[in-house]
C-alpha positions, -999 to +999 in steps of 0.1 A: +021-134-294+021-156-264+046-133-247+023-103-252-007-122-238+014-133-208+026-097-202-010-084-205-022-110-179+007-101-156+000-064-159-037-070-153-029-090-122-005-064-108-030-037-115-057-055-094-032-061-066-021-025-067-057-013-066-065-035-036-034-024-018-043+013-024-078+007-010-064-010+021-039+019+026-067+045+021-089+027+047-061+027+072-053+064+063-089+074+071-088+056+105-054+070+114-055+105+099-093+111+100-084+142+121-053+162+123-025+140+136-008+161+163+023+158+184+000+147+213-013+119+191+023+108+183+032+108+220+003+084+227+017+057+204+036+040+232+005+039+255-023+034+230-021-001+214-049+007+189-032+038+177+002+019+175-015-009+156-030+015+131+003+033+126+020+000+120-006-011+096-003+022+077+035+019+074+033-018+064+007-011+038+025+019+024+057-002+021+039-031+005+023-007-021+056+009-028+073-025-033+045-037-056+046-006-078+083-001-078+095-037-080+068-054-100+043-031-118+066-005-133+094-029-144+070-054-159+065-037-193+102-030-195+110-066-192+085-075-219 
């Protein structure tokens, strides 16, 4: 019974973390892709530090979310 409670607590925690990471990614997505992202926008990355920072934030947050879901959330119930 203790193992089930521990697993439930772990899943609840990972669910909260995943939800926060999704929200952060969506916020960055809105700032970065609020309009059509064009080739011209991509060419500005080297000269526009704000755009470069937003792109870096998006990539980092996407990777973090992918790691959380793939490495922690999905395998947790299988480990039991």
